[in-house]
C-alpha positions as CSV (number, residue, x, y, z in Angstrom):
1,M,73.5,52.0,146.5
2,S,73.5,48.5,146.3
3,R,77.4,46.3,146.3
4,V,77.4,42.8,143.6
5,I,80.0,41.2,145.2
6,Q,83.1,39.8,143.5
7,A,86.2,38.5,143.0
8,G,89.6,38.5,140.4
9,A,92.9,36.8,140.7
10,I,96.1,38.7,140.0
11,A,97.6,35.0,138.5
12,V,101.6,34.8,138.2
13,R,104.1,32.7,137.1
14,G,108.1,33.6,137.7
15,K,108.3,37.3,137.5
16,K,105.8,37.6,134.9
17,V,102.2,38.9,135.2
18,L,98.9,38.1,133.8
19,I,96.3,40.1,132.6
20,V,93.1,40.0,129.2
21,R,91.1,41.9,127.4
22,A,88.5,42.8,129.0
23,K,84.7,41.7,127.5
24,R,82.8,45.0,128.3
25,N,85.2,47.5,127.1
26,P,88.2,44.9,124.6
27,L,90.6,48.4,124.6
28,D,91.5,47.8,128.5
29,W,93.6,45.1,129.7
30,I,92.4,44.3,133.1
31,F,92.8,40.9,135.6
32,P,89.9,37.9,135.2
33,K,87.5,38.8,137.6
34,G,84.2,37.8,137.8
35,H,80.3,37.2,139.7
36,V,80.1,34.0,142.6
37,E,78.8,31.8,141.4
38,P,76.3,29.8,144.0
39,G,77.8,28.2,146.8
40,E,81.3,29.3,146.3
41,S,84.1,30.6,147.9
42,L,85.8,34.1,146.6
43,A,89.3,32.0,146.3
44,E,87.2,29.3,144.2
45,T,85.4,32.6,142.0
46,A,89.0,33.4,141.4
47,C,89.9,30.8,139.6
48,R,87.6,29.6,138.0
49,E,87.2,33.3,136.4
50,L,91.2,32.6,135.4
51,A,90.6,29.5,133.8
52,E,87.2,30.8,131.9
53,E,89.1,34.0,130.5
54,A,93.0,33.0,130.8
55,G,93.0,29.8,129.6
56,V,95.5,29.1,133.3
57,A,94.5,27.0,136.3
58,G,96.4,28.5,139.0
59,R,96.6,28.2,142.5
60,V,95.6,30.3,145.4
61,L,98.6,31.6,147.9
62,K,96.7,34.8,149.2
63,A,94.4,37.8,149.3
64,V,96.0,40.8,147.9
65,G,93.6,43.4,148.6
66,V,90.2,44.8,147.5
67,S,89.4,47.1,144.5
68,T,85.4,49.4,144.4
69,F,83.7,51.1,141.6
70,P,80.8,52.2,140.3
71,R,79.1,50.2,137.5
72,G,75.5,52.5,137.0
73,D,74.0,52.3,140.3
74,R,75.7,49.8,142.6
75,L,79.3,49.1,144.1
76,I,81.2,46.7,142.8
77,D,83.7,45.1,145.1
78,V,85.9,43.1,143.9
79,T,88.4,40.9,146.3
80,Y,91.5,40.5,143.9
81,F,93.9,36.9,144.5
82,L,96.9,36.1,143.6
83,V,97.9,32.9,141.9
84,R,100.1,30.8,141.0
85,F,100.2,29.3,137.9
86,V,99.6,25.4,136.9
87,E,99.0,24.8,134.0
88,E,97.4,25.6,130.7
89,V,93.2,24.6,130.3
90,E,90.6,24.8,127.3
91,P,89.8,28.7,128.8
92,A,85.2,29.2,127.7
93,E,86.4,32.7,126.6
94,Q,87.5,34.4,124.0
95,R,90.1,37.2,125.6
96,E,93.8,38.4,124.9
97,V,95.9,36.6,127.4
98,R,99.3,37.9,127.6
99,W,101.9,37.5,130.1
100,C,104.3,40.5,131.2
101,R,106.9,41.4,133.4
102,V,105.3,44.1,136.0
103,D,106.9,47.3,134.5
104,E,105.0,45.9,131.3
105,A,101.7,45.4,133.0
106,R,101.9,48.2,135.3
107,E,101.9,49.7,131.4
108,L,98.7,48.3,130.3
109,L,97.2,48.0,132.8
110,S,94.1,50.2,132.7
111,F,92.8,51.5,135.5
112,D,94.6,52.4,138.5
113,D,92.9,50.5,141.7
114,A,94.9,46.9,138.9
115,Q,97.8,48.5,139.2
116,R,97.5,50.0,143.3
117,L,97.3,45.5,143.7
118,L,100.0,45.3,141.6
119,D,102.2,47.0,143.1
120,R,100.9,44.5,146.6
121,V,102.3,42.4,144.0
122,E,105.6,43.0,143.0
123,Q,106.1,43.5,146.6
124,L,105.5,39.6,146.9
125,I,107.5,38.8,144.0
126,D,110.3,40.7,144.9
127,G,110.1,40.2,148.2
128,G,109.1,37.6,150.9
129,G,107.1,36.3,148.5
130,R,109.2,32.6,148.0
131,G,107.5,30.9,146.9
132,L,106.0,31.5,143.5
C-alpha cells in the first residue's frame, strides 16, 4: 500500500474546538485536513487547510498526533496540530463550521481517531495548556 501524507488542524478558541463537515461525506464532522503542497511544512499545511475549509487563521502551538486510515489502495497519514485561533478569514470552500465545547465535539465527531485526538487536546486545554 502506498502512503499519502496529509496534515490537519485542531483549532481552539478559549475552551472551544472547531469542527467542519467533511467534503467526501457531508454527514461526517471532522477536523480540517488536507494534502501537503510542494515546499510546504506539515504545520503550514494544517494552517492553510484550516483557512481554506473553515475560514480561520491560526497559530500552531504543537503537534497533537497522527491518524492513519485506509482509503482505497492507499494509507492516509494525517499529522494533526493544535492551532490557536487568531482571526477569521475568507474561506476557499463552503463548509458548515461549528465551534463546540469539547463534549459537544466528541458527540459530533464521526471517527474514533478524531475523538482520541480530541482527548489529547482536552488535556492540554484543561491541564498544562496555559496560554491557549
